[in-house]
C-alpha positions as CSV (number, residue, x, y, z in Angstrom):
1,X,0.0,0.0,0.0
2,X,1.4,3.3,-1.1
3,X,0.5,6.5,0.8
4,X,1.2,10.0,-0.2
5,X,0.5,12.6,2.5
6,X,0.4,16.3,1.6
7,X,0.8,19.1,4.1
8,X,1.6,22.8,4.2
9,X,-1.6,24.2,2.8
10,X,-3.4,27.1,4.4
11,X,-4.6,30.6,4.0
12,X,-2.2,33.3,2.7
13,X,-2.5,36.8,1.3
14,X,-1.8,37.5,-2.3
15,X,1.9,37.9,-2.8
16,X,2.7,35.6,0.0
17,X,4.4,32.2,0.0
18,X,3.7,28.6,1.1
19,X,5.6,25.4,0.8
20,X,3.7,22.2,0.3
21,X,5.2,18.9,1.3
22,X,4.4,15.4,0.1
23,X,5.7,12.4,2.1
24,X,5.7,9.0,0.5
25,X,5.4,5.8,2.5
26,X,7.6,3.6,0.2
27,X,11.4,3.5,-0.1
28,X,11.0,3.0,-3.8
29,X,10.0,6.7,-3.9
30,X,13.4,7.4,-5.2
31,X,12.5,5.6,-8.5
32,X,9.3,7.5,-9.0
33,X,8.5,10.6,-11.0
34,X,6.4,12.9,-8.9
35,X,3.9,15.6,-9.8
36,X,1.7,18.3,-8.3
37,X,-1.8,19.0,-9.6
38,X,-4.5,21.3,-8.4
39,X,-8.3,21.6,-8.7
40,X,-10.2,24.7,-8.1
41,X,-14.0,24.7,-7.3
42,X,-16.0,24.0,-10.5
43,X,-12.8,23.4,-12.6
44,X,-11.0,20.4,-13.8
45,X,-7.8,19.2,-12.2
46,X,-4.8,20.8,-13.8
47,X,-1.1,20.1,-13.9
48,X,1.1,22.3,-11.8
49,X,4.6,20.9,-11.7
50,X,6.5,17.6,-12.0
51,X,10.0,16.3,-11.3
52,X,11.9,13.3,-12.5
53,X,13.0,10.5,-10.2
54,X,16.5,12.0,-10.0
55,X,15.4,15.6,-9.8
56,X,17.4,16.4,-12.9
57,X,14.3,17.3,-14.9
58,X,11.5,19.6,-13.9
59,X,8.3,20.7,-15.6
60,X,5.9,23.6,-14.9
61,X,2.6,24.9,-16.1
62,X,2.9,28.3,-17.7
63,X,0.7,29.8,-15.1
64,X,3.2,29.0,-12.3
65,X,6.5,29.2,-14.1
66,X,8.9,31.5,-12.3
67,X,6.8,31.5,-9.1
68,X,6.7,27.9,-8.1
69,X,9.6,25.5,-7.6
70,X,9.4,21.7,-7.3
71,X,12.1,19.8,-5.6
72,X,12.6,16.4,-3.9
73,X,14.7,14.8,-1.2
74,X,14.9,11.1,-1.9
75,X,16.6,10.4,1.4
76,X,13.4,11.6,3.1
77,X,10.9,10.2,0.6
78,X,9.6,13.7,0.2
79,X,8.7,16.1,-2.6
80,X,8.2,19.8,-2.1
81,X,6.4,22.6,-3.9
82,X,7.6,26.1,-3.0
83,X,5.0,28.6,-4.0
84,X,5.9,32.3,-4.1
85,X,4.1,35.4,-5.3
86,X,0.8,33.6,-4.8
87,X,-2.2,34.9,-6.6
88,X,-5.9,34.6,-5.8
89,X,-6.2,32.3,-8.9
90,X,-3.8,29.8,-7.3
91,X,-6.6,29.0,-4.8
92,X,-7.3,25.2,-5.1
93,X,-6.9,21.8,-3.5
94,X,-3.3,20.7,-4.4
95,X,-2.6,17.0,-4.9
96,X,0.6,15.1,-4.9
97,X,0.9,12.3,-7.4
98,X,3.4,9.5,-8.0
99,X,4.3,7.7,-11.2
100,X,5.9,4.4,-10.4
101,X,6.0,3.2,-14.0
102,X,7.8,6.1,-15.6
103,X,6.6,5.9,-19.1
104,X,4.1,8.7,-19.5
105,X,3.7,12.4,-20.1
106,X,4.6,14.1,-16.8
107,X,2.0,16.8,-17.5
108,X,-0.9,14.4,-17.8
109,X,-2.8,13.2,-14.7
110,X,-3.3,9.8,-16.4
111,X,0.5,9.2,-16.0
112,X,0.2,9.0,-12.3
113,X,-1.0,5.9,-10.4
114,X,-0.8,7.1,-6.8
115,X,-2.5,10.2,-5.4
116,X,-2.5,12.0,-2.1
117,X,-5.7,13.2,-0.4
118,X,-5.0,16.8,-1.2
119,X,-4.3,20.0,0.8
120,X,-6.2,23.2,0.5
121,X,-4.5,26.4,-0.5
122,X,-6.5,29.6,-0.2
123,X,-5.1,32.9,-1.4
124,X,-6.9,36.0,-0.3
125,X,-6.8,39.4,-2.0
C-alpha cells in the first residue's frame, strides 16, 4: 500500500508564500517521477509541476513558471512545492501524485498511479 500525504496548505494573502510537502510511504519513492496537480472549485484538475526521479528534470505549467519550484529529497521520501508570489487564482486543492512506471507524459494526470488526499491552498486578496 502506497500512501502520499500532503501538508503545508493554508490561507495566505496574495503575494505571500507557502511550501507544500508530500511524504511517501515507500522507499521505492526514489525511483518514481512525482507531480503536483490542483483543482479549483468548479474546474477540472490541472497540472502544476513535475519532477523526474533523480530531480534532474522539472516541468511547470505556464501559469506558475517563475513563481513555483518543485524539488525532492529522496533520502526523506519527500517532494516539495515552494509557491511564491501567490495569486488569488492559485486557490485550489493541491494534490501530490506518483508515477511508479515512468513511461508517460509528466504533465498528464493519467500518467500517475498514486495520489494523495490533497491539501487546501487559499489565497486572499
